[in-house]
N, C-alpha and C positions, 0 to 999 in steps of 0.2 A: 146368062148365069155363069159365074166364075167357078171353075173347079177348085176345090180346096184339097191340097196334098198334105197328107199327114207328115209330121216332122220325123226325121230320121232319128235313129238311136244316138248317133254322134251329136246331133244338134241338141237333143234333149239333155245329154250328159253335159255338154258345154254350157247350156243354159242353167243347169242345176249347179255346176261349179261356180258360175258367175253369181248366182243368187246366194250361194253359200259364202262366197267371198264378201259380198255386200253385207250380209248379216253377221259375219265373223271376220272382221278385218284382221290382217296380219299385224301383230304387235312388233314394234321395232324401236330400236335405240339409235339415236343420232350421235355419232362420234366425230369430233373435230380435233385434228392434230395440227400442231404448229408451234411457233416460237412464243407468240403472244407477248411481244416485246415493244411496247406494253399492250395489254388487252384494250381494244377500242370498242366503241359502241357498235360498230359494224360487225365485229366478231359475235357479239351477243345477238344482234339483229338477224343474222343468218339463221339461227335456230328458230326464231319466231316465223320467219318467212317459210322455211322448209316445213315446219309443223303444219302451218295453215294449208300449204299446197298438198301435203300428203293426206290430210283429213278431208280435203275437198274431193279427192279421188274415191273416198269411201272404201279403199282397199287396204289402207294402213291405219294403225292407231299408234301414235308416238307416245311411249310411256316414260321416256327419260331422255335427257341430253347429257353428254359427257364431253368435257374439255380436257385434253391430255397435252400438257406442255412438254416440249422437247427437253432432253437432258442437256447439261452443260457440255457434254462431249460432242455436241453437234458442231461446235467450232465456228459458228457464224460470227461475222464481224459485228461489233457493238452488242453482242448478246449478253444481257445481264445474268447474274447468277440465278439459278432456279429458285432460290429462297425469296428473292425480291419479286420475281414474276409470279410465283405462286401466291404470295401475299397480296399482290394487286388483284389477282383473279378471285381470291376469297372475298375481298372487299367489293369487287364489281358484281359478284354473283349473289350478294345478300338480298338483292331485290328480286331474284328469280326463285320460284318454288318448284322448278322441274329440271333445271340445268345444274349439274354438279361438276366439280373438278376432281380428277383422279391423278395422283402423283406417282403412279407406278413407273411410267415412262421416264419422268425426269429424275427418278431415284436411281436409274441405271448408270453405271460408270461410263458407258459409251453410247453412241447414237444407236437407236433401235429402228429397224425398218418398219414402215407403216403396216405392212402385211402382218408382221409379228404383233404389233400393237392391237390390230383388229382381232387376231387370234386369241390374244390374252383376254380382251374384253368380252368376246363371244363366249369363252369358257367361263368367265366370271358371271355373265348374265345367265348362262345355263344353270350354273350352280345355285344362283339366287332363285331362279324359277322353280327348280326342284325342291328347294327348301320351303317355298311358299305354297307348293301344291298341297291340296287338301288330303288328309289321310283317308277320308271316307268319300268316295266319288258320289256325285249326285245321281239321281235316278236315271236321267237322260244319259249321263256319262257311262253308267254301268250298262245301259242298253247298247250304246255304241260299241263299247269294248266287247260285249258278248256277241254282237252281230258280226264283227270283224275277226272274232276268234283270237283276241289278244292273249287270252289265258290258256290257249290250247297248247298241247305238247309240241315238241320240235318237229316230229314226223308229220303231224297235221299241218304245221306251218309251212313245211317244205312242199307239201302237196297243194298249197293254195295257188290260185290262178293269179295272173298279173293284176286283174281288177281287185282281187282281195288284198294284194300287197299295197296297191294304191290307196285302198280304203283305210288300211292300217296307217299308212304314212299321213293321210289326211287327218285321221283322228288324233294322231300324236302331234301334228302341226298346229292344232288348235291351241295348244298350251305353250308352244314354242315362241321365243322372242328372237328376232334377228337384229344384228348390228349392221348399220350402214354408215359408210364414210360420208360425212358432210364436208363439202369443199366448195371453193369458188372456181370459176371458169379458168383462172390462171393455173390452178393445180391440174385440172384436166388436160390443158394444153401442154403442161410440162411432161406429160407422158410421151410426147413426140420428140423431146430433147434427147439426142443420142447419148447413151452412157449414163443418163441420170437415173433411170429406173431399170431394174431387171425385168425381162419379159415375163418370167414366171411370177414375179410379184404383181405385175399389172393384171395378169390373168387371174391370180388368186383374189386380188382386191375387187376387181369388177365382176368376175364370174362367180365367186363363192359368197361374197358379202354384198356387193352392190354400192352404187354411188348416188348421192343426192347433190346435184351440182347447181349452184346459184349463178345465174348469168351476171355479167357486168357489161357496162357500156363499151361498145366497140368490139365485142367478142361474139363469135358464132360457134357455140359448142356443138351444135348439130352438124355443121359442116366439118368440124374437126373429127367428129365421130365417123362421119362418112369416109374421110380420107385415111382413117386408121383401120387396118385389117383386124387388129385385136379388139378394139372398141366396137367395131361393127359386129363382130361375132357375138358380143354380149350386150348389145345396145338395149335389149329388153330389160336389162338389169340396171340401166342408167336412167335416173329420173332428172329431167331438166326443169328447173324452176326459174321462171322469168321474173326478174326483179324490175318492176316498173318505176319505183322510186329510187333513182340512182343516187348513190352516195359514195363518192370516191375517197373513202378514208382508208389509209394504210398506216401501219406502224412506222414505216420508213419516213413518211411525211410528218408524222407526229414527232418522231425523234429530231428531225431537222428543225421543226418549229420550236421545240424545247431548247435546243442548242442556241437558237437565235433569240431566245427570250420572248417569243411571240405567244399570244394567248391560244390555249387549246381547250378552252371552256366549250361545253356542248359537243366536243369530239370524244372526250373520255368521261367516265363517271367522276363526279366531284370527289368522291373518296379516293379514287386513284390519283387524281391531280394532287390532292393533299399529301398522299403518301410519297409521290415523286418529289414534291417540294420539301417535305420534312427530311427525306433521306438524300437530297441533293443528287438525284439520279439523272442520267443522260446529259452530263455536263452542266447541270443547273446548280449553281452555287447557292444563291439566295435571291432569287428573282421574285419579287412580290407581285409581278404582273402576269405570272403564269395563269392564275385562276381568275383574274379580273382584268377588265379593260383599264388602260392607264387613265387615272382620274383627270378631269378637266382642271386647269389652273385656277378657275374661278369657283370650283366646287367648294362646298362647306368644309372647313378644316383642311383645305388643301395647302394653305400657307404653312401649316405646322409641319408638313412633310418636307419642306424645302430645306436643303442643307446650306446654311449661311457660312461662307468662308471666313475663317479667323474670328468667329464670333459664336457665342452660345445661343443666339437667337436673332430675330430681326431687329433692325435699328429702331430707336425710339421714334424716328420720323415716320416710319411705316406703321408703327403701332398707333400713333395719334391721328394720322390722316387717313381717311377712307380711300378705297381705290377709285371710287366714282361718287361725286356729290349727289348724283341723281338717285342713288340707291337709298339715301337717307332723307334728303330734302326734295320737295317737289320743285322748288326753284333751284336751278343748277348753279346760281350765283349766290345762294344763301348758304353759308356754312364754310368750313375750311376748304381751301382749294385742293384739287387732286394732284398727286405727285406728277402726273403727266400734263397738267394744265399749263398753257403758255405763261400764265401769271407766275408760275413757280420757277420758270427758267430765269437764271441771273441776267440782269440788264446788260446789254451790249453797248451802252451809251459811252460818250467820251470820258476819259479820265481827266485828272487835274492838269496834267501837262498839255493835253490838247486844248483845254480851255485857255491856258496861259498863252499858247501860240496864237490862238484865235484873236484874243484881245490885242496881242502885239501886232498882228497883221493889220487889224483895224486902226490902231494908233499910228502906224507908219504909212497908212494909205495904200498898203499892198492888198488891194481888193480885186479879186478876179471879176471879170465881166462875162455875162452870158452872151450867147450869139446875138441877142437882141440889143446889146449895148448897155443893159442895166447892170448895176453892181450886184455881185454875187459873193457872199461871204463863204469862206471855206473853213472847215475844221476836220479833224481826224479823230478816229476812234481806234482803240487798240484791240486787236484780235489776238488771242493767245497763240493761235497757230500760224496766222499769215502776217502778223505784224500790224503796222498802222495802215489803214485803208481810208479812202475818201469818204466823207460822211456829209 
């Protein structure tokens, strides 16, 4: 018979907290900061990946996603004005019902630190949560408030035990919404670049708000966290989300492809591609192949797109003669010849002068003989490039 030991008070409390977390997940907002120059499908995909991962833990409930484009004062090379970047974001986010764009950061005259952006959005979310709170609490809510003595006077509050204070914080936390920074593994690894981030900003971002980091191929964020003292200190506040469907799309590669006139379809939203083409952004003047693959020369109506030199249209020869007789007639020799048919090539036979010289040679008896001794007549044909050759 196995002895059964009763659970300790600490174990029971931990189990109770776990069950409470499962039944009341923490509400959170995902915030992504960056240039979005331009916004790619991978930028939007990050939000979907992170939300699915957080919901699977049953500890979090993602209520909203926010994209905050950087201001023009960032001074990055090839950075488009915020007006264009924001317009492309608006177009790209039309298909999402939970991700929004916020222009507060890009409206600043100079670059704003990420920690300050998080602080602004956390304050904004807190204000929105207070405005949405019900004026009349539910019966259960009134019972919770009464049990933890929320409405007691200050003296009674000061006399509360630590457990009572924790109960008050837990009751208040049920209605709170936290803001977490959504980023890729490259941003997490940039914390280790000397002089790029202030130590106090890293501690505030990771310790106070928290990170949701999406992995990328070839990176190991867990190893990087282990090697960083600051990140190891707050590693419980860093959520690593593994992306198994790798898609190495970056704005830098998109801009390079656009400058070279290469297709970027299915890498950006179609409405974003149309906006880039209409406004001639990223060095694109008027490239009709940005949105589509270059059409085949034999495609329908492809001939109409050809620019004919020194002419308003194709020659009458190409208008009357089909490109291939097999496309019209089953018999390849029935119908007008193809422009590329050997029958259409000018004859390379002898001209009149060659015939005269041939007759003259025959009349004078100047007939060449073959190696076998038999007479062999000779004539010449005229080649426009090489002159007269033996025929």
